Short mmCIF file of the C-alpha atoms (twelve columns), coordinates in Angstrom:
data_MODEL
# 
_entry.id   MODEL 
# 
loop_
_atom_site.group_PDB 
_atom_site.id 
_atom_site.type_symbol 
_atom_site.label_atom_id 
_atom_site.label_alt_id 
_atom_site.label_comp_id 
_atom_site.label_asym_id 
_atom_site.label_seq_id 
_atom_site.Cartn_x 
_atom_site.Cartn_y 
_atom_site.Cartn_z 
_atom_site.pdbx_PDB_model_num 
ATOM 1   C CA . MET A 1   -25.427 2.879   -80.117 1 
ATOM 2   C CA . TYR A 2   -23.699 0.328   -77.923 1 
ATOM 3   C CA . PHE A 3   -24.139 -3.403  -77.653 1 
ATOM 4   C CA . ALA A 4   -22.600 -5.530  -74.908 1 
ATOM 5   C CA . ALA A 5   -22.962 -9.250  -74.301 1 
ATOM 6   C CA . LEU A 6   -21.427 -11.980 -72.190 1 
ATOM 7   C CA . LEU A 7   -20.536 -15.257 -73.902 1 
ATOM 8   C CA . ALA A 8   -19.945 -17.998 -71.345 1 
ATOM 9   C CA . ARG A 9   -18.391 -21.279 -72.432 1 
ATOM 10  C CA . THR A 10  -20.072 -24.346 -70.935 1 
ATOM 11  C CA . GLU A 11  -19.859 -28.101 -71.409 1 
ATOM 12  C CA . ASP A 12  -22.807 -27.820 -73.801 1 
ATOM 13  C CA . GLY A 13  -21.390 -24.939 -75.874 1 
ATOM 14  C CA . TRP A 14  -21.759 -21.194 -75.508 1 
ATOM 15  C CA . GLU A 15  -24.430 -19.317 -73.578 1 
ATOM 16  C CA . ALA A 16  -25.042 -15.633 -74.217 1 
ATOM 17  C CA . SER A 17  -26.576 -12.984 -72.021 1 
ATOM 18  C CA . ASP A 18  -27.056 -9.271  -72.273 1 
ATOM 19  C CA . ALA A 19  -24.381 -7.399  -70.320 1 
ATOM 20  C CA . GLU A 20  -25.575 -4.522  -68.169 1 
ATOM 21  C CA . LEU A 21  -22.610 -2.153  -67.838 1 
ATOM 22  C CA . ASP A 22  -24.203 0.758   -65.958 1 
ATOM 23  C CA . ASP A 23  -22.517 -0.172  -62.664 1 
ATOM 24  C CA . VAL A 24  -19.178 -1.152  -64.233 1 
ATOM 25  C CA . GLU A 25  -16.476 1.463   -63.733 1 
ATOM 26  C CA . THR A 26  -13.211 -0.456  -64.123 1 
ATOM 27  C CA . LEU A 27  -11.760 -3.435  -65.931 1 
ATOM 28  C CA . ALA A 28  -11.756 -5.278  -62.593 1 
ATOM 29  C CA . ASP A 29  -15.517 -4.650  -62.270 1 
ATOM 30  C CA . LEU A 30  -16.003 -5.986  -65.784 1 
ATOM 31  C CA . ALA A 31  -13.946 -9.101  -64.989 1 
ATOM 32  C CA . ASP A 32  -16.055 -9.681  -61.859 1 
ATOM 33  C CA . LEU A 33  -19.237 -9.393  -63.948 1 
ATOM 34  C CA . ALA A 34  -17.834 -11.988 -66.358 1 
ATOM 35  C CA . ARG A 35  -16.857 -14.354 -63.538 1 
ATOM 36  C CA . GLU A 36  -20.423 -14.222 -62.220 1 
ATOM 37  C CA . ALA A 37  -21.605 -15.577 -65.588 1 
ATOM 38  C CA . ALA A 38  -19.041 -18.406 -65.596 1 
ATOM 39  C CA . THR A 39  -19.638 -21.977 -64.586 1 
ATOM 40  C CA . ASP A 40  -16.713 -23.872 -63.087 1 
ATOM 41  C CA . ASP A 41  -14.103 -21.224 -64.003 1 
ATOM 42  C CA . GLU A 42  -14.823 -21.630 -67.721 1 
ATOM 43  C CA . THR A 43  -13.981 -18.955 -70.274 1 
ATOM 44  C CA . VAL A 44  -16.241 -15.927 -70.478 1 
ATOM 45  C CA . LEU A 45  -16.002 -13.297 -73.193 1 
ATOM 46  C CA . VAL A 46  -17.335 -9.795  -72.784 1 
ATOM 47  C CA . CYS A 47  -18.082 -8.385  -76.223 1 
ATOM 48  C CA . ILE A 48  -18.685 -4.662  -76.584 1 
ATOM 49  C CA . GLU A 49  -19.234 -2.643  -79.725 1 
ATOM 50  C CA . GLN A 50  -20.051 0.908   -80.581 1 
ATOM 51  C CA . GLU A 51  -21.771 0.674   -83.916 1 
ATOM 52  C CA . GLY A 52  -19.387 1.526   -86.724 1 
ATOM 53  C CA . GLU A 53  -16.673 2.917   -84.444 1 
ATOM 54  C CA . TRP A 54  -14.894 0.191   -82.456 1 
ATOM 55  C CA . PHE A 55  -15.306 -3.151  -80.757 1 
ATOM 56  C CA . GLY A 56  -13.628 -4.830  -77.827 1 
ATOM 57  C CA . VAL A 57  -13.321 -8.324  -76.439 1 
ATOM 58  C CA . VAL A 58  -12.386 -9.094  -72.849 1 
ATOM 59  C CA . ARG A 59  -11.552 -12.695 -72.032 1 
ATOM 60  C CA . VAL A 60  -11.794 -13.929 -68.465 1 
ATOM 61  C CA . ASP A 61  -10.545 -17.428 -67.630 1 
ATOM 62  C CA . GLY A 62  -11.269 -18.240 -63.987 1 
ATOM 63  C CA . GLU A 63  -9.258  -16.033 -61.652 1 
ATOM 64  C CA . ASP A 64  -6.641  -15.127 -64.294 1 
ATOM 65  C CA . ASP A 65  -6.199  -11.494 -65.222 1 
ATOM 66  C CA . PRO A 66  -8.528  -10.435 -68.020 1 
ATOM 67  C CA . ARG A 67  -7.120  -10.323 -71.548 1 
ATOM 68  C CA . VAL A 68  -8.279  -7.403  -73.667 1 
ATOM 69  C CA . TYR A 69  -8.386  -6.578  -77.361 1 
ATOM 70  C CA . VAL A 70  -9.760  -3.269  -78.684 1 
ATOM 71  C CA . SER A 71  -10.093 -2.630  -82.433 1 
ATOM 72  C CA . ASP A 72  -9.440  1.129   -82.246 1 
ATOM 73  C CA . ALA A 73  -8.038  2.431   -78.978 1 
ATOM 74  C CA . ALA A 74  -8.352  6.128   -79.847 1 
ATOM 75  C CA . ALA A 75  -12.038 5.732   -80.745 1 
ATOM 76  C CA . ALA A 76  -12.663 3.606   -77.646 1 
ATOM 77  C CA . MET A 77  -10.994 6.227   -75.424 1 
ATOM 78  C CA . ARG A 78  -13.719 8.681   -76.456 1 
ATOM 79  C CA . SER A 79  -16.360 6.256   -75.167 1 
ATOM 80  C CA . SER A 80  -17.320 5.665   -71.548 1 
ATOM 81  C CA . TYR A 81  -17.425 1.890   -72.133 1 
ATOM 82  C CA . GLY A 82  -14.184 1.969   -74.073 1 
ATOM 83  C CA . GLU A 83  -12.396 3.726   -71.236 1 
ATOM 84  C CA . ILE A 84  -13.232 0.742   -69.019 1 
ATOM 85  C CA . LEU A 85  -11.228 -1.547  -71.308 1 
ATOM 86  C CA . LEU A 86  -8.223  0.753   -71.687 1 
ATOM 87  C CA . SER A 87  -6.353  0.153   -68.449 1 
ATOM 88  C CA . ASP A 88  -3.067  1.863   -67.588 1 
ATOM 89  C CA . GLU A 89  -1.257  -1.407  -68.247 1 
ATOM 90  C CA . LEU A 90  -2.809  -1.804  -71.694 1 
ATOM 91  C CA . LEU A 91  -1.935  1.788   -72.556 1 
ATOM 92  C CA . GLY A 92  1.620   1.280   -71.354 1 
ATOM 93  C CA . ARG A 93  1.584   3.841   -68.580 1 
ATOM 94  C CA . GLU A 94  2.328   3.480   -64.903 1 
ATOM 95  C CA . PRO A 95  -0.627  4.156   -62.565 1 
ATOM 96  C CA . GLU A 96  1.623   6.229   -60.321 1 
ATOM 97  C CA . ASP A 97  2.984   8.195   -63.297 1 
ATOM 98  C CA . PRO A 98  2.396   11.888  -62.515 1 
ATOM 99  C CA . ALA A 99  1.540   12.559  -66.169 1 
ATOM 100 C CA . ALA A 100 -1.166  9.901   -66.003 1 
ATOM 101 C CA . LEU A 101 -2.537  11.465  -62.820 1 
ATOM 102 C CA . ASP A 102 -2.591  14.874  -64.548 1 
ATOM 103 C CA . GLN A 103 -4.676  13.391  -67.331 1 
ATOM 104 C CA . LEU A 104 -7.022  11.624  -64.944 1 
ATOM 105 C CA . VAL A 105 -7.671  14.402  -62.454 1 
ATOM 106 C CA . ASP A 106 -6.383  17.494  -64.309 1 
ATOM 107 C CA . LEU A 107 -3.846  18.550  -61.672 1 
ATOM 108 C CA . ASP A 108 -1.238  21.142  -62.586 1 
ATOM 109 C CA . GLY A 109 1.613   19.020  -61.194 1 
ATOM 110 C CA . THR A 110 2.937   21.579  -58.732 1 
ATOM 111 C CA . GLU A 111 2.643   22.108  -55.012 1 
ATOM 112 C CA . ASP A 112 0.412   24.809  -53.597 1 
ATOM 113 C CA . GLY A 113 -1.241  25.353  -56.973 1 
ATOM 114 C CA . GLU A 114 1.750   27.171  -58.510 1 
ATOM 115 C CA . PRO A 115 1.848   26.788  -62.283 1 
ATOM 116 C CA . ASP A 116 4.408   24.442  -63.772 1 
ATOM 117 C CA . GLU A 117 6.330   26.571  -66.260 1 
ATOM 118 C CA . THR A 118 8.213   23.593  -67.751 1 
ATOM 119 C CA . LYS A 119 5.033   21.877  -68.860 1 
ATOM 120 C CA . GLU A 120 4.213   22.490  -72.528 1 
ATOM 121 C CA . GLU A 121 0.943   21.336  -74.001 1 
ATOM 122 C CA . ASP A 122 -0.159  21.228  -77.593 1 
ATOM 123 C CA . PRO A 123 -3.740  22.486  -77.596 1 
ATOM 124 C CA . ALA A 124 -4.418  20.508  -80.781 1 
ATOM 125 C CA . THR A 125 -3.731  17.236  -78.946 1 
ATOM 126 C CA . THR A 126 -6.550  15.823  -76.853 1 
ATOM 127 C CA . ASP A 127 -6.124  13.514  -73.876 1 
ATOM 128 C CA . ALA A 128 -7.544  10.619  -75.892 1 
ATOM 129 C CA . GLU A 129 -5.060  11.160  -78.693 1 
ATOM 130 C CA . SER A 130 -2.126  11.444  -76.311 1 
ATOM 131 C CA . THR A 131 -2.961  8.328   -74.301 1 
ATOM 132 C CA . ALA A 132 -4.439  5.899   -76.814 1 
ATOM 133 C CA . PRO A 133 -3.047  5.149   -80.257 1 
ATOM 134 C CA . PRO A 134 -5.354  4.867   -83.240 1 
ATOM 135 C CA . GLY A 135 -5.892  1.293   -84.337 1 
ATOM 136 C CA . PRO A 136 -5.842  -2.029  -82.500 1 
ATOM 137 C CA . LEU A 137 -4.525  -2.372  -78.975 1 
ATOM 138 C CA . GLY A 138 -4.254  -5.330  -76.653 1 
ATOM 139 C CA . ASP A 139 -3.888  -9.057  -77.179 1 
ATOM 140 C CA . PRO A 140 -4.732  -10.032 -80.779 1 
ATOM 141 C CA . ALA A 141 -4.312  -13.712 -79.825 1 
ATOM 142 C CA . VAL A 142 -7.129  -13.462 -77.261 1 
ATOM 143 C CA . LEU A 143 -9.362  -15.779 -79.324 1 
ATOM 144 C CA . SER A 144 -6.745  -17.893 -81.144 1 
ATOM 145 C CA . ASP A 145 -7.365  -21.088 -79.188 1 
ATOM 146 C CA . LEU A 146 -11.136 -20.636 -79.609 1 
ATOM 147 C CA . GLY A 147 -11.091 -20.571 -83.409 1 
ATOM 148 C CA . LEU A 148 -10.231 -17.017 -84.470 1 
ATOM 149 C CA . GLU A 149 -6.577  -16.467 -85.330 1 
ATOM 150 C CA . GLU A 150 -5.005  -13.124 -84.488 1 
ATOM 151 C CA . LYS A 151 -4.528  -12.160 -88.151 1 
ATOM 152 C CA . ALA A 152 -8.267  -12.626 -88.723 1 
ATOM 153 C CA . LEU A 153 -9.123  -10.609 -85.610 1 
ATOM 154 C CA . LEU A 154 -6.888  -7.737  -86.729 1 
ATOM 155 C CA . THR A 155 -8.687  -7.536  -90.088 1 
ATOM 156 C CA . LEU A 156 -12.232 -7.360  -88.704 1 
ATOM 157 C CA . THR A 157 -14.145 -4.151  -89.324 1 
ATOM 158 C CA . SER A 158 -16.300 -2.625  -86.631 1 
ATOM 159 C CA . GLU A 159 -19.548 -3.070  -88.578 1 
ATOM 160 C CA . ASP A 160 -19.599 -6.857  -88.485 1 
ATOM 161 C CA . ALA A 161 -16.905 -7.847  -85.999 1 
ATOM 162 C CA . LEU A 162 -19.021 -9.445  -83.270 1 
ATOM 163 C CA . THR A 163 -20.967 -11.466 -85.835 1 
ATOM 164 C CA . GLU A 164 -17.742 -12.753 -87.397 1 
ATOM 165 C CA . ILE A 165 -16.315 -13.551 -83.951 1 
ATOM 166 C CA . ALA A 166 -19.478 -15.481 -83.078 1 
ATOM 167 C CA . ASP A 167 -19.281 -17.335 -86.415 1 
ATOM 168 C CA . ALA A 168 -15.693 -18.398 -85.667 1 
ATOM 169 C CA . LEU A 169 -16.657 -19.534 -82.164 1 
ATOM 170 C CA . GLY A 170 -19.754 -21.367 -83.387 1 
ATOM 171 C CA . CYS A 171 -22.191 -19.316 -81.327 1 
ATOM 172 C CA . THR A 172 -23.853 -16.978 -83.817 1 
ATOM 173 C CA . ASP A 173 -27.370 -18.062 -82.871 1 
ATOM 174 C CA . VAL A 174 -26.905 -17.514 -79.139 1 
ATOM 175 C CA . LEU A 175 -25.292 -14.096 -79.641 1 
ATOM 176 C CA . GLU A 176 -27.998 -12.959 -82.053 1 
ATOM 177 C CA . ALA A 177 -30.648 -14.082 -79.562 1 
ATOM 178 C CA . VAL A 178 -29.519 -11.390 -77.114 1 
ATOM 179 C CA . ARG A 179 -28.842 -8.722  -79.714 1 
# 
């Protein structure tokens, strides 16, 4: 089961709203959704969790590029919402990289459909395993200036992570209201 919420920082504290992710296909779409919830270019956090598996936090500050932290990239890669957070840049691959294109659209990498005899694949390795490492990925300092140091973020478990993040930010009540 998934849970997603937007936490928007305002002059009066934090406001939470349920995040509808059905129409979100990319990290840019997610950042746009967050900006719509912002007032006066304030900070907005998109919090996503898959119960017991992984959690992610996307921070959007005005028109700046979103900052992302994912607790377990390999687990998130197996999730449709997790794939949104795991951009090429975060995974350390070039968008124009032919290997990345092979993974995305399953091309054989040759012209006219001829097989590429130099390409060796390990059938035991899945695309998720080959493109996303197990464990945390992204910016562990994403919440440092808001009250949650990176060391504390790295130690959070998936079962209670969003609650502990909300506790550190002082917005437990507003997050639980939308849960």
